[in-house]
C-alpha positions as CSV (number, residue, x, y, z in Angstrom):
1,X,49.5,-30.7,-121.0
2,X,49.2,-32.2,-117.7
3,X,47.3,-30.3,-115.0
4,X,48.4,-30.5,-110.9
5,X,45.5,-31.1,-109.1
6,X,43.8,-31.8,-105.7
7,X,40.2,-33.2,-106.3
8,X,39.2,-32.0,-102.9
9,X,39.5,-28.2,-104.9
10,X,37.2,-26.5,-106.5
11,X,39.3,-24.1,-108.3
12,X,40.9,-27.6,-109.6
13,X,37.5,-29.1,-110.5
14,X,36.6,-26.2,-112.5
15,X,39.8,-26.0,-114.6
16,X,39.4,-30.0,-115.0
17,X,35.8,-29.4,-116.1
18,X,36.8,-26.4,-118.6
19,X,39.4,-28.8,-119.9
20,X,37.1,-31.4,-120.4
21,X,34.2,-29.1,-122.1
22,X,37.1,-27.9,-124.5
23,X,38.2,-31.3,-125.8
24,X,41.5,-30.8,-124.6
25,X,44.4,-33.6,-124.0
26,X,45.8,-33.9,-120.5
27,X,46.6,-36.0,-117.8
28,X,45.8,-35.2,-114.4
29,X,48.5,-35.6,-111.7
30,X,47.2,-35.8,-108.0
31,X,50.3,-33.8,-107.2
32,X,49.5,-34.8,-103.5
33,X,49.5,-38.1,-104.0
34,X,52.6,-38.0,-106.5
35,X,54.1,-35.1,-105.0
36,X,56.7,-33.7,-107.5
37,X,60.9,-33.6,-106.2
38,X,62.8,-30.3,-105.8
39,X,64.1,-30.7,-109.8
40,X,60.6,-30.9,-110.9
41,X,59.1,-28.0,-109.0
42,X,62.7,-25.8,-110.3
43,X,61.4,-26.7,-113.9
44,X,57.5,-25.7,-113.1
45,X,58.7,-22.4,-111.7
46,X,61.0,-21.6,-114.8
47,X,58.1,-22.2,-117.0
48,X,55.6,-20.3,-114.6
49,X,58.3,-17.4,-114.5
50,X,57.6,-17.4,-111.1
51,X,59.2,-17.8,-107.4
52,X,58.8,-20.4,-104.9
53,X,56.8,-18.2,-102.8
54,X,54.8,-17.1,-105.6
55,X,53.2,-20.4,-105.6
56,X,52.8,-20.8,-101.7
57,X,50.0,-21.2,-99.9
58,X,50.6,-19.5,-96.8
59,X,47.1,-19.9,-95.1
60,X,47.6,-23.8,-94.9
61,X,48.3,-25.0,-91.6
62,X,51.9,-26.7,-92.3
63,X,53.2,-23.0,-93.9
64,X,51.7,-21.4,-90.2
65,X,53.6,-24.2,-88.5
66,X,56.5,-23.7,-90.7
67,X,56.2,-19.6,-90.4
68,X,56.3,-19.2,-93.9
69,X,55.2,-16.0,-94.0
70,X,58.4,-14.7,-92.1
71,X,60.7,-16.4,-94.6
72,X,62.8,-13.9,-96.5
73,X,61.3,-14.0,-100.1
74,X,64.9,-13.7,-101.9
75,X,67.0,-15.4,-104.2
76,X,69.4,-16.5,-101.4
77,X,66.7,-18.2,-99.7
78,X,64.9,-19.8,-102.7
79,X,66.3,-23.8,-101.8
80,X,64.6,-23.3,-98.6
81,X,61.1,-22.5,-100.2
82,X,61.3,-25.3,-102.6
83,X,62.6,-28.1,-100.3
84,X,59.6,-26.8,-97.9
85,X,56.9,-27.1,-101.2
86,X,58.5,-30.7,-102.1
87,X,58.3,-31.8,-98.5
88,X,54.9,-30.6,-97.8
89,X,53.0,-30.3,-101.1
90,X,50.0,-29.3,-99.7
91,X,51.6,-25.8,-99.7
92,X,51.8,-25.8,-103.8
93,X,49.4,-23.5,-105.4
94,X,46.7,-25.1,-107.6
95,X,45.8,-26.3,-110.5
96,X,48.9,-25.9,-111.9
97,X,49.0,-26.3,-115.8
98,X,51.7,-27.2,-118.0
99,X,51.4,-26.2,-122.1
100,X,52.4,-28.2,-124.4
101,X,54.7,-25.3,-125.5
102,X,56.8,-25.2,-122.4
103,X,55.0,-22.8,-120.6
104,X,52.7,-23.6,-117.2
105,X,50.0,-21.1,-116.0
106,X,48.4,-21.3,-112.1
107,X,44.9,-21.9,-113.3
108,X,43.1,-20.3,-110.5
109,X,40.9,-18.4,-113.3
110,X,38.7,-19.4,-116.6
111,X,41.1,-17.3,-118.4
112,X,44.1,-18.8,-117.0
113,X,42.8,-22.5,-118.0
114,X,41.9,-20.7,-121.3
115,X,45.2,-19.2,-122.2
116,X,47.0,-22.6,-121.3
117,X,44.5,-24.0,-123.8
118,X,45.7,-21.5,-126.6
119,X,49.3,-23.0,-126.0
């Protein structure tokens, strides 16, 4: 299991605390320091069953500078969104937990983290 975190994020710290309390074995990836490449984002999105706009933090200053809210959310624009996430990893929703069974969850709630643990 791997968890993508920003240590400054309270949701990330809560997810790590829960994983530790449950004795889970996992790897921490500080994705702002070690950003995912476009291919890796595509793979994680497939595991999540989501589109790039579903995991984009549109309230971030970088999102506003890019004008992301006005970008179309359609398949033809998918690569554009993925490129923006790769170039600006702060825009990626967090934490993302990749489970051992090949699935992934956005672990913003205790239930989502427990879901990843159950896999």
